[in-house]
N, C-alpha and C positions, 0 to 999 in steps of 0.2 A: 264640298261641304265644310264650312269654316267651324273651328272649335268654339268660337264666340257667336253662336247662332242658335236660334230656338230649335232648328233642325236637329243640331248635334245634341242638344239637351234632351230630345226625345230618343235620338239614335243610340247614345251610349248606354243609357239604362237597359234598353231592349237587348242590345248586343251582350251587355254584361250578364244578364239574366239567362239568355239562351247559351252563352258559353259555359257557364257554371253549372246550369241545371238541366239542360237538354243535350249538349253536345259534349258532355263530360265523360262518356263512357270509355273512350280511348283517346291516346294523344293524337293518333292520326286523324280522329274525327274532329277534335279541337283545332288541328292545324289546318284541315280542309275547310272548316267553318271560318277561320281567320282568313285564309285565302280568298274566299268568297266575300267576305266583309271588306277586305282590302280593295278588291276590285269595284265593289259597290261604292265604297268611300271615294275612290280615284275617279270612277266614272261620273260621279256626281257632278263634276266640273265639265267634262267633254268625253263621252264614252268612246269616241274615235280613238283616243290616245291609249285605250286599253290594250289596243293591237301593238302598239309601241312597247309598252312595258312588258306585255307577254313575249314579244320577239326578243328583247333584251334577256329576259329570264331563261327563255329556252335555249338561246345561244350560249350563254355563259355557264349554264348548268351543263351542256353538252362539252363545252371546252375544259371545264374542270375535269370531267370524267376522261376525257381523251389525254389531258396532260398527265393524269395518273398512270394511264396504260402506257404511254410513250416514254421509252427510256432514252431514245436517241436525242441528245441535246438540241441538235439543229432543228430537228421536228417540233420539239417543245418550244423553242423559240419562235417557230412560225406560228404555232397555236396561239401563243401568248401575244404576239404580234397582231394576230387576227382579232383577238379580243379587244386590244387597245384600238385598232383601227376602227372596228365596228362601233365601239361605245363612244370614243371620242368623235368619230365621224358623224354619228346620229346627233350628239351634242352640238358639235360645231355647226351643222346644217341648221338645225332648229333655232340655235341661239345666235349665230354669228354670220349667217349667210349675207343678209342684207348689210351688215357692217363692213364686212370685207369688200362687198361690190361697191358700196358708196365711196369707201376710202380709195379703192382702185381708181374708180372714175375721177375722183377729186384730184389724185396725184397726177393723172394724164392731162387734165384740164389746167393744172398749175404750170404746165410747160407748153401749153397752147394746143393740145389735142383734145377734141370733142369726141366722147364715146357716148353713144345713147344709153340712157339708164335702164338697167334691167333690175326690177324690184318685184319681189313676190310677197304676197300677204301671208307671211308664215307665222302661225299662231304658236307661241311658246307652250309646250306641254307643262303644266304645273309639276314642279318637283323633279325635273329631268336632270338637273344638276346634282341632286342629292342621291337619287337612286341609281343614277350612272355611276357615280364615285363609289357607292356602296357596292355595286356589282363588280365594278373593276377591281376593287381591293380584294374580293374573293378570288378572282382568277390570278391576281398577282401573288397572294399568299400561297395559292396551290402551286403556281409555277415555282416559286421560291422554295417550296417543300416546307413551309411553315406550318401547314395544315393539310389534312386529308380532305378530299372532295367528298360531298355528300352525294349519296345514291338515292336519296328520298327527294324526288322532284316536288312533292307538295310542300315539304318542309322548306325547300329552298325558295320556291316561290312564295310562300308565306312570309319568309325572311325578307324577301326584296320588296314585297307589297304590304309590310306590317303598317296598318293604318295609323297608329299614333305618330309615327316618325317618318311616314312616307313622303310628305310633300315639303318639308322643311327641317328634317334632321330631329335628333342628332345623326349624323352620318355613321352608322354603326359598322363595325368591322365584324367580319364573319366568325372570327374566333371567339368574340364575346357574345353575340346574340343567336348565331345559328345553333350552337350546341343547346341552347335554351328550348329550342323547338323539338329537340329529341328527348328531353327529359319530361317526366311525369310533373305536371304542375297541380299543386294542392292549394286551395283557397287559404290565404294567410290573412286573417283580419287585421293584424297590425300593420302589415305592408299595405293593405287596402286603405286603411285609415291615413296613413302617411301619403299615400297617393292622392286621396281626396284633398288633404291639406295643400298639397303641392298644386293641385289643379285650382283650388280656390284662390291661392297667392298668384299663380300664373294668370288667371281671369283678372284679378284685381290690377295686376301690372299692366295689362293689355288694355281692359276696357275703361278703368278708372284713369290711369296715369297716362299711357301711351296715346290713346284715342283723344283724350282731352288735350294733351300737348300738340297733337297733330294739327288741330285747328289753328293754333297760334303759329306753329311752325310754317304751315301753308301760306297763313297771311303774311308773315314776314319775309319769306323767300319770294313770295309773289310780287311784293312791293319794295324790295330791297334798295331799289334805285332812289327812293324819296324818304328813306327812314334813316335816322342818325346811327352812328356807329355803336353807341350803347344798346340800341335795340336789336341791331344785327348781332352783337354779342350775345345778348339774351336768345335770340333766334338759334344761334349755334348751340348754345348750351341746352335750349330745349330740344334740340334735334338729338344730341347726344343721349340725353335721357330717354327720349322717345324711342330711339332705335334700340336701346338696351332693354327698356321694358316690354317693347314689342316682340323682339326676337327671344329674349330670356323668358318672357311670359309664355311664348309658344312652346319653348323647350320645356318648361316647367309643367305645362299642361300635358305634353307628349310623355315626359318621364313619369309623371303621376298616373296617366291613364295606362301606360304599359304596367304599372305595378298593380293595378285593378286586375290585370289578367295574368299576374305571375311572372312577369318579365322585369329584368333590371337592365336599363339602358345606361349608357355612358354620360357621365356628367358633361354639360356642354358650356356652363359658365360657372365661374368661381370668384364672384364679387370682383370683376376686372376693374372697376373705377376706384378701387382702394389700392392699386398697384402703385408702387413707389418708383418704377421706370417702365419704360415702353417694352422691354424685353419680357418683364414679369406681366404686363398687360396681355401680350400675346400668348402667354400661357394660360391665361384665364378667360380669353374671349373666343367664343366659337371654337371650343377645344377640339372638337371632332373634326373640323376642317383644317385647323392649323396643325394638328398631328398628322392628319392625312397627308398634306403637302410635305411635312418633315420626312416622314416614313418612306413616301413613295416618289418624291421628287428631289427634296432637298439632300438627303443622305446619299441617295444613289449618284447625284451629281458630285458628290465628294464631301459635302457638307462643310465643316470647318477643319477638315483634316489636312488641307493643303496650305498654301501660302495665303497670307493676309489679303492680298489682291483677289485671289480665287474665291476666297471665303466671303468677301464683300459682294463679288459678282453673283455668286450663288444666292446670297440672301436677297440682293435686289431683284434677281430673276424670279425667284419664288414669290416674293412679295408682288411683283407686277403681274405674274401669272395668277395669284389669288385674286388681286383686283380685277383682272380680266375674266376670271370665273364668275364674278358677281354680275357682270353685265357687258353688253357690246356698246361700251361708251368709254372714250377716253378719260372721262372723269374718274372712273373706277381704276384704271391704270396708273393715273397720277396718284390717287389716294393710296394705292398699294405701293408704289415707289417711294412716296413720302414717308410712309411707315418704315419702310426699309432704310431710307436715309436716317431716321431717327435711331436706328440700331448701330450705325456705324461707329459712333464713340465707344460704345460697349465693346464692339469687335476689335477696335484699335487697342483699347485699354485693358482688354480681356477681363473686364469688371463683372465678377459673378456674385459680389457682395450684396447681401440681402439687407436692405434698409429697414430699420425697425420704424413702424408706424406710431409708435408710442411716445414720440417726442416731436419737438418743434420741427427739427430737420425732416423727420418722416413725414409730418403733415405738409410741410412745404413740398417735399418730394412728389407727394400724392397730388397735391394742387397743380404743380407743374406738369406732372404726366397727363392729368385730366386736361389741363390747357392744350398740350400738343396733340392729344387724341382729338379733342373737341375741334381744333383748328383743321385737322385732316378730314374730319366729317364734312366740312363745308363742301369739298370736292365731291364726296360721296352723295350729297343731297342734291347738288346743283344739276340742272338739266344738261348743261354743256360747260366746257371750259371758259367761254367767254363770261357767262353768268358767275362762275366761281370766282374768277379774278376780279370782276366788278364787285362782288359781294365783299372780298377780302379788301379791295381798295377803299369801299365805303366803310368797313369795319375799323381800319386803321386811319381814321381821320379824326380832326379835332373833336368832332361830335361824339367820339368814344368816351369823352369825359363829361358828358351831360347826362341827366337823368332820362332814363329810357321811357319811350312812349308806351303807355300802359297797354299791355297785351296779356290780360288775364292774370297778372301777377298775384292777385288776391287769392286765386284758386291754385295756381301752378305752383308757386313757391312752397306752400304747405304740403302739397302732394310730393314735391320733391323731397322736402325734409322728412316726411313719412317714409319714403322709399328708402333714402339713405340711412335713416334710423333704424328701421327694421333690418335692413341688409347687414348693417354694421353688428347688431346683436346676433343675427344668425352667423356672421362671419366668425364670431368668437365662440361658435358651437354652443350657443345658449338656446335651447328649443323652448320657445315662448309657450308652447301649448302641451308641453308634457305635464301629466297629472300632478307630479311633485312640484311644478312651477307654478301652476294656476288652477284654481277650483273649476271644477267641470261646469257649473252653471256659468261662471264668468266666461270661460272658454267658449261655450255654446252662444252666449250673448255676442261675443266678438265675431263669431262665424256668422250669426244672423245679421249683424250689422254690415259686415263685409258683403254678404249676399245682396241686402237691401241697397247698398250703395252701388253695387255692380249693376243691379237692375235700374236704378236711378240714372246711371250714366250710359247705360246700354244704347248703342246706335246700331241699326241693322246695317249689314253689308260693309262692315269695316274689315277689310282683308288685312292680312299681316304682310309687312314690308318684304320679307324674305320669300313670300310666294313669287315675285317677279324674277327671282333668281334660279 
């Protein structure tokens, strides 16, 4: 069930009313209701994968309890290893089986050995990368004794299958979200209003901006061989904005929806395209995933505590792994490595100075950082490495300095200006729709205009980009 669908527009109000007016007698009843709703929401795509999420939930719930009861370090390590093997094993099978088989066959064929192809039609379960990391972070924190395991199975299962963030994040940490299932939740009108505003802005970013840009991005990337470099540059910029509006739009809807039910989720984006260096960008983009890799991979590897060579290796390894997390394609690995390479000058110079964005140098730094990130998105968007390199070759040609072929610039440029204008104001912590800033009549006129625009731009079955991960 997509957030940007008529089904969800019916589903959400019904769930909201039942949650607060029928199942509000006890916390356990509310949690059980959320668990059932989470499984209905997830099963909407393919009910068969409910068994997979149920198995992961039962397994890690059991591991958590056993870790708490076991005092012997070696046994605790074995239990934790079992959690890692099962979680990563399931993720690896469903997401990477064909990738490894195909690369294995290609490697042998390159030296003259022919191996019969073995390929299975494995359907990637929606959201498996997200809920697997969420569940694995729970057993990791219990193993490290950073938190006590829960003995309430319904609460834990509802935590894993919490429908607002189930299929595309934010990847929640147990220490933030799980305790909220144990506390009494009282309807907060102010929180709900903020949630509705966040949902509306998220839908606007997705339906109006991301889905509009996607049409032109597809057209440019599908015809890159015959288009001038100026148009290819336009396509890369379009995709940079599209993926931000698509994914941050989802996160906004998820966080806003959670607020309607009395939950507070972690922030996932913090105006990343206003970053003045790549390091800052990665502290503001997909924060829940970046911090997950930092806490559970980068720091355990030694982080930046060792030699410069070791720090650079750790950084490149984590970024390559992050790229591979996104999908079974070398384009994602190169995308990750490229972003890791961007960070090496900062690691060498140990430059932690924050550049002000309020002067000419700051603006130049933002544009330069945006350019680097946009260039890396070419690999992310391309179907394979050959297409990526051909696209880049066409981009950096003499035709780069020509006027771009018209690809919806009359509508896309104003939408991009609106996006960055609103985001800049929000970044300055100016809430446009607070009563003290704008009269409520004008505020509701803006809401209605945004809703009408969303309906006018709405296209059925426009999935979110990160659903494929």
